[in-house]
N, C-alpha and C positions, 0 to 999 in steps of 0.2 A: 641586344648586344651584338656588336660586329666583331667577329674573330679576325684578327689581323695576321694570322699565320699564313704565309705564302705556300706552305707545304701541304696543300689539300687539293682535291680535284676541283678545278675551276673551269668555268665556261670559256670557250675560245672567243674570238672577236665576234662571232655570229651568235653567241649565246648558247652554244652546245657544250656539254661537259666532255672534257677529254682528260685522259690520265697524264699527270705530270709527275712521275715518280722521282723522288729524291732519296738520298741515303737515309734521311730521317723519317720519311713517310712510310712506316711499316704497318700501320693499322688501316683497316677498311671501315667505311661508314655503313652501318646497317640501319635501314629505315623500316619501321614496322607501323602498322595501323595504330598501335597504342602509344608509341613514343619514338622520336627520332633522335638518336644519340650522335652527337658530332664527335669526330675522331681526334680532333686537335683542339687544344686550348690556347688560342691567341699565339703570340710569339714566344710564349713560355717554353713550348716544346722545342722550338728552334734553338732557343738559348741553352736549355738544358742539354740538348743534343750536341751543340757546339762545345760546351764544357766537357762533355763526354769524349768528343773527338780529340780535344786538346790533351785530356788525361791519357787517352789511348796512344796518342802520338808520343807523349812523354814516355810511356811505357815501352813503346817500340824503340825509341832512342836508347833507353836504358838497356834493353835487351841487346841491341846492336853493339853498344859499348861493352857489354859483358862478354861478347864474343871476341873482342880484341884485347881486353884488359887481362891482367894476370889472374890466375885462379884463386888467389887469396882474397879477392873482393867478391867472390861468388855469393857468400852469405849475405853481404850488405845489399847486393843487387836483388836477391830473392826477397829481402825484406821490403825494398822499395816497390817491387812488383806486387807484393801482397797488399801493401798500403794503397797502391794505385787501384787494384781490383776492388778493395773495400770502398774506395771513393766512388768508383763507377756504380757499384751496387747501391750505395747510399743515394747517389744521384737518381738512379732509376726508381728507387723506392719513393723518393720525394715527389718525383713526377707522377708516379702512379697514385699516391695519396691525394695530391691536388686534383688530378684528373678525376678520381672517384667523386670528390666533393662537387666539382663543377658539373660532371655528368648528371648527378642526381638533380641538380637545379635545372639543367637543360631538359631533362626528361619531363619534368613538370611543366616547363615553359612550352615544350612541343605539344604536350597533352592539352594545354589550354589554347592551342592555336586556333581552334574552331569556335571558341566561346569568348566573346569580348567581356561577358559578365562573369567570368570564372572567379574573379576575386570575391564576388558576392557570396558564393557558397561557403567561403571560409569564414565569413562574418556570422552566418547563421549557426548558432551553437548546436552541436550534436549532443543530445541529452542522453541520460542513462536509461535507454528504453527497456533494458532488462528488468529494472526495478519497478516499471510502471504497470498499472492494471490495464486490462483490455479497453475499458472505457476511456482511460487517460490517453492511451495510444491512439484511439480513434479521434479524440479531440485534438491532439497534436497534429495528426495527419490532415484533418480538415483545415486547421489553421495554416499549415504549410502550403497546401494546395491553393487556398484562397488568397494568401497574402504574399507569397514569394514566387520568383520566376521559376518556371518548371525545370529549366536546365540547371538550376542551382541547388536542387533538393534531392537529387538521385540517391546520394549516400544516406540521407536522412530517411527517405521513403523505404529504401531497401532494409534499413535497420528496423524500422517500425514494422514492416511486413513480416520479417523473420520472427521477431519477438511475438507479434500478435498470433501468427500461425502456431508457434510453439505452445502458447498458453491455451489457445482455442482447442488444439488437438489433444492437449492434456485433459481438458474438461470433457471433450467428446469421448475419449477413451474411458474416462471414469464413469460417465453416464451409460456407456455401452455395457461396461462390466456390471453395473447395478441392474440394468435392464435384464441382462442374461441371468444374473443371480436370482432374480425374482421369477425366473421360469419363462421369460420371453423368448421369442424366436428372432434370430438375427435379421431375418427377412422383414420383420415387422418393425425394426428399430428405425425411428426417425427422431432427429434432434436438431434443434436450431436455437440460436440466441439472437435477440434483437440487435445486440452490439455487432454481431457478424454481418447483418444486413447493412448497418451503418458503415462498417469498414469497407464492404464491397462497393458501396456507392462512392465513398471518398476515393478509393483506389482507382476505380474506373474513371472518375473525373480526372485523376492525375494522368492515367494512361492516354486519355483523349487529348489533354493539353500537351502532353509530351509528343504524341504523334503529330499533332498539328504544328508544333514548334519545329520538329525535325524536317517535316516536309518543306516548310518555309525556309529553314536554315540551309538546306541543300541548294536551293535555288540561289539564295544570297551568297553562299560561299563560292559557288561557281562564277557568279557575276563579279565578285571581288577578285577572284583569281584572274579572270579575263582583264579586269582593270589593271591589276599589278603587272601582268605580262605585257600589256600595252605600254605601261610606264617604262618597263625595261627596254622595249623596242624604241621608245622615245628617247631614253637615256643613251642607248647605243648610237642613235642618229646624231647626237650632239657632237660626236667626234668628226663628223664629215660635213659640218655646216660651216660655210665661209661667211662669218659675220664677226662683228666686234666681240672681243673676248668677254667684255663686261655684260653684253647682252646674252651671250651664251651662258655665262655664270648665273645670271638671274633666272634663265630658263631652267638651269640645273637645280637651283634652290626651289623653284616652283615644283619641279618633279619630286624633290625630297618631301615637300610639304604634302603633296597629293598622296605620296606613298604612305606617309604616316597616318593619313586619314582614310586609307583605302578599305579598311575593315578586315575581318577574319577571313581566312581561306582554309581549304581542306588540309588537315594536319599531315596527310600523306604527301602533300606537295610543298609543305612549309619549308623544309631545309633546302631543297633544290632551288626553289624560287628565291629564297633569301640569298643563297650563295651566288646565284646568277646576278642578282641585283648588286650584291656587294662587290663582285668582280668588276662590274662595269662602273661602279662608283670609284673604285681604285684606279681604273683606267682613265676615268675623267680627271682625277687628281694628278695622275702622271701627265695628262694632257695640259694641265694648268701650269706645268713648269714654264710655259711661255709667259705666264704672268704669276711670278712667284709671290707677289704681294697678296693677291687674292687667295692663293693656296695656303700661304703661311697664316693669313688671318683666319681662315677656316680651321686649320690645324690647331691654332691657338684657342679658338672657341671650343672645339671638340675636346681639347685637353682639359680646359677648365670645367666642362660639363662632366668629364670622366673623373676628375678630381673630386667633384661634389658627390658623385656616386660612390667613390672609394670611401670618402669621409662618412657618408651615411651608412655604408656597409660596416665600417669599423664601429660606428655607434651601435648598430644592430647587434654586433657580436657581444656587446655588453648588456643588451636588453634582457630583463628578467623573463619576459614571456617569449621563450625561444620558438614556440610554434608560430606566433605572430611575426617574429623576426625572420624566420625562414620563408614565410609567405611574401613578406615585403622584399626579401632578397631575390625571390623569383622575379618580381616586378622590376627590380634594378637590373637584373640580367637581360630582361626583355628590352628595357630602355637602352641599355648598352649595345645590344645587338640590333635593335630595330631603328632607334631614333637618332643615335649619335654616330657620326662618321669617323674615319680614321684620324690619327694624330701623326705628328712627324715620326719618321722611322726610328730615330734615335731615342724617342720617348716611349715607344710602344711597349717594349719589353718591361720597362720599369713600372709603368702604370698598370699593366695587366697583372704583373706579379703581386702588386699591392692588393688589387681587387681579388685575385685568386687566394691570397693569404687570408683576407677577411672572410671569404666564402668558406674556406676550410675551417676556420674557427667556428663559424655558425654551424657548419655541417657536423663538426665534432661534438659541439654542445647538444645538438639535436639528437645525435646518436646516444649520448650519455643520458639525455632525458628519457629516451625510449627504454634504455636499460633500467632506469629507476622505475619507470612505469611497469616494466615486467616484474620487478620486485614486489610492487604493490599488488599486481595481479596474482603473484605467487601467494601472498598473504591472504588475498581473497579466496584463493583455492583452498587453503588450509581451513578457513572458516566454513566454506561450503562443504568440504569433506566431513567436518565435525557435525554439521547439520544433518548430512546424509546418515551418519552413524547414529545420531539420536533418533532419526525416523526409523531406522532399522531396529533399534532397541525397542521402540514403542511397538513396532509391527510384531516383534517376537513375544510380546507380553500376552498374558491370559486374562481376559475380561469376560465376566459371566453375566453381567446385568446391563441394562440399557444405559443407565446413568454413567457407568464406567466408560462405555464406548463413546458417549456424548462428550465426556471430558477429554478423552484421547483425541477425538475428532477436532476439538478446539485447539489442543496442543499441536496437532499436525498442521492446522491452518496457520498458527503462529510461526511454526518452523518454515512453512512454505514462504510466508511473507519475509522472514529473515533471510531465506535463501535468495530471493529475488533482490533484496536490498543489500546483499553482501558485495555487490559490484562485479566487475568483469574479471575473468580468469584468462590465463594465457590461451591464445587462439588454438594452439596445438592440442589442448586438453578440453576445450570448450564442449565439443560434442560428446566426448566421453563422460564428462562431469554431468552434463544434462541427462544423458542416458541413465547413469547411476541414480540420479535424483528421481527420475520418472519411475525407475524400477522399484526403488524403495517405497515411493508413494503408492505404486500399483500393488505391492505386496500388502501394505496396510489396508488398502481398499478391498483387496481380495479377502483378507481375514474378516474385515468388517461385514462384507456382504455375506460371507459364510455364516457369521453369527446371526445376522438378521434373517437369513434364509431359514435357519433352524427355529427361529421364533415364529415363522409364518404359520406352521401347524397350530402352535399354541394360540396365536391370534385368531385363527379360524374357529378354534374351540371357544375362545372368549366371545367371538361374534355371535356364535350360536346361543350362548348363555344370555347375552344382552338382548338378542332378538326375542328370546322367551320371556324375559322381564318386560320388554315393551308390550308384548301380547297381553301379559297379565295386567299391566298398568292400564292399557286401553280398555280391558274388560271391566275394570273397577272404577274408571274415571266418572261414570254417570250414576254410580250407586249412591243413594241418599241415606243409607244406614250409616250415619256418621260414626257412631260409637264402634261399630264392627269394622268398617272399611278403613278408617283413618290409621289404625295400627298396621293393617295390611299394607297400605301405601307407604308408610314409613319403613316397614321392613323391606319392601321392594327397593326403596332408595338406598337403604343400608347395604343390601346385597349387590346393587349396581356398583357401589364404591369398592367392593372387595374384588371385582373382576378386573383383570389386567387389560392391556392394550388390545385394540383391534386394528386391522389394516388401516393405514392412514387415509387411503383414498375414500373409505366409507365411514371413517370415524365421525366426522361432523354430521353426516346424514343420520346415523343411528342415535347420536346424542340429541339431535333436534327432535326426533320422533319421541324419545323417552321424555325429554323435558316438557314437550307439549302435552303429553298425556298426564304427567304429574301436575303441571300448572293448571290444567283444566279442572282436575279434582279439587285441588287446594284453593283455587279461586272461588269455586262454588262453596266450599266449606267456609271460607272467610266471609263470603257474602251472607251466608246463613247466620254466622255468628254476629256479623255487624247488625243484622236486622234484630237479632235477639238482644243485642247490646243497647239498642235505642232506649228501652225501659231502664236499663242499668244506668245510662247516662243521666236520665231524668232523676233517678234516685240519688245519684251522686250530687247533682246540683242541689237537691232538697237537703241532703245531709250536710252539705257544706254550709248552707244557710242556717240550719239547725245548730250545727257545731259552733258557728260564730255567736249565736245567741246564748248557748250554754257557757261559752267562755266568759261572757259578760254577766252571767246569772249570779245573783246575790242571795244568800240564805236569809230567812226571816228572823231566825233566832228561836223559833218554836221547833224544837227537835222533832217532835212527833209529826208536826205538819210538814217540816222540811223533808223528813224521810218519805212521806207519802208523795210529796211533790217530785222528789228524785225518782221514785218508782214510776210515777206517771211519765216523766221525761224519758226514762229507759224504755217503757212500753211504747211511747210514741216513736222513739228512734227505731224500734224493731219493726214498726208498721211501714216505715218508708220503703223497705225492700233492699234487694241486693244491688251492689255497685260493681263496675267492671273489675275483673280480677287484679289488674295492675294498679287499681286505686283502693284496694281493701285496707290500706294503711289508715284510711280515715276512721275506721272502727277503733283502731288502737288509740287514735287521738281522742275520740269520744270517751273511751274507757279511762284514759288518764285524767280527763276533766272530772268524770264521776268519782274516781279515786280521790281526787283533790277535795271534792265536796264532802265525802264521807270522813275525811281526816279532820275536817272542820267541825263535824258533829260529835257530840258527847254521847256516843252509843257504844254498845257492846261490839267488840272487834269481830266476834264470830258472826253476829247479825250482819254487820257491814260486809264481811267477806262473802256471806251467802247471797246477799242482794247483788253484789258485783258479779259473782259467779253465775247467777241466774241470767244476767245480761249477756254474758259471754257464750252461754250455751246456745243461744239463738243463732250464732254465727258458725256453728259446727254442722257439717253434713253427716250422713249416716256412717260413712267410713270413719270419720274423725270421732264421732260419738262413741263408737265401739272401742276405738283406741283409747279414748279418754276414760271409759269404764274400766278397762284393763289397768290403766295407769293408777286410778284411784284405789282399786282393790290392792294393788301392789303397795301403795303408800300406807293403807290401813294395816296390811300385814306387817310392814316394816315398823310402823309406830307401835303396834301391839307387841312386837318382839322387843322393842326398846323398853317398853313399860315392864314386861316380864323380867328383863335383865336387871332393870333398876330395882324392882321389888326383891329379886334374889339377892341383890347387893346389900339390902337392909340387914340380912342375917349377919353380916360382918360387923354391924354396929350394935349388936345385942347388949354388950356391956358398956356401950358409950353413953355419955350423958345426953339428955335430950337437947342440951344447949350446944352440942358439938357442931361447929360450922360445916363440917363435911356431911354430917347427918342431915342438917337443914338443907344443904344443897341437893342431896339426893331426893328429898321429899319435894323440893321445888321443881326439879326436873320431871318427877313423876306427874305432878299436877299439870305442868306445861304440856307434856305429851298427851295427857288425857283430854285436855281441851282441844288440842290439834286433832286427836282421834275423833272427837265428837263432830268437829267441823268437816272432816273428810267423809264421815258417815252421812252427814247431812247432805253433802254434795252428791254422794252416791244415790241418796234417796231422790234428789232432784233429777238425776240422770234417769232413774227408773221411771219417773213420772212422765217422761217425754213420749 
């Protein structure tokens, strides 16, 4: 953008800056390394100042008139003076507001003076690094360093570095507290995360690329500065060349083109160099008064280009993305200042006022946008403060067992994640909020560490108990007295389950020792059983074949012969031998087949029952035979008692007829119980014969 206000410090004919004070030029230009703010905004200031002078002149005339006119018009005069003063103040405020908007744009343009790719950094999105994990931050840093220009990512890298260090330091402090809580010495504390090493590699790569870039940049900036200064000297020389004006004009246009393509220069020199160049451009246009056609044609072209810029700025003032609009506005100001020359004097004020007005609209919308952003940040602050309070509430709770603490640890982790995902807060409270969050988490960790420290003694006691069980298990693992040792080994396993936790660092080791000792014993036991089971498997196979044959067996019809045959089949079944314990159901299947055959025979029920009972006795071991004997005696006693009770009941029927149904029923029950009693006594006799 070229400022067309004549009331600024301009170079003299030799290119040196000299002060040309005017009544309107009351501000000084301050140049800093960060930004160079220009003190005047085109011809707007001159116009506004001229209006102010006219108002002040009017006021002076009114005051002078007041001195000569009668006193009765004094109040009217004072009212005019007051209105005039208000107009002056309003005019000054308007100038100040427009100047503030333009200055903000100029500051950014000056800041970008050293970097031709400055627009690129605005295209690269700045993510919400606060909500990202350390791993995600490293991935994003690596991507930026590898794929983007190093001069365009400073803001991004600084944000990533800040958030990564905050998160890493939090983890570091937590691990340090845990180490000290376990009785460690701070001198012996060492901690590292693989992700920290990856971050350091990526960040060092960025620093190297940045260093190389700025070394090269300094050289290029100085070379471009020399080029621009030489173009200024060349421009100054056009005024003293005696040649055809058209030739001189072509030379001038060539200088303008080379100036546009001369590249970036140090920002500390930017404004002074541009002012010097602009001054000599205007001098050249004054020189062109000898050929008004050429000058007017150029003015017309410049005016048309500035109209396009104004139109685009007015479009940007309505654009929804105000951040993008402001960035493009900066570029429009640079083009206005750098690439387009002056216009006719009578048009300068109007075209600049239009551009300045559009600039102020965009500036005001941007200010409003940041006010709204602050409201969002305030809402985020409320959310984060609520999360901090929840963490404090959990920290103040009382938890007495491991599972409770584990649940609370998970709750804290969820709250930490919610804190990071809550978004940014106002910058002025960011550090304070982060400090409160860390303190709340630190208090929880301190309480947690105190709890687990109190468990340390108990865990050491548990370790001693488990080591004793390991020693016992290892002493029993090679014992071949299976009947005596197996119950002992099972008790050792049961006792192990009753013991609580041991220190985590040795837990896996002691469990492996114990498991190996137990597995050694039971593997031997199972091997011995498998060897013994080989005969049982053969017996199972034979019994299955025998059972299949019995299911197809048909009675001959000769009851006596069939009974003998069934007895032979039962005896043959018994000779086959034992089957695996989990296959003993095959005996029940055989018994059902035998029961079915007896049902088909026309024989006494008691005889059938005793034959079947004899078959079942062979499947009973010593312990079960004893239990069976007790059971039969109890049955005999119970049935005998029933018979006595029924015989006593007969006394109630002494006067009854022998044909009484009830009396007959009692006699039938007595006979039934006596037959059952004889059967159970016969079974007891069979048991005694074993």
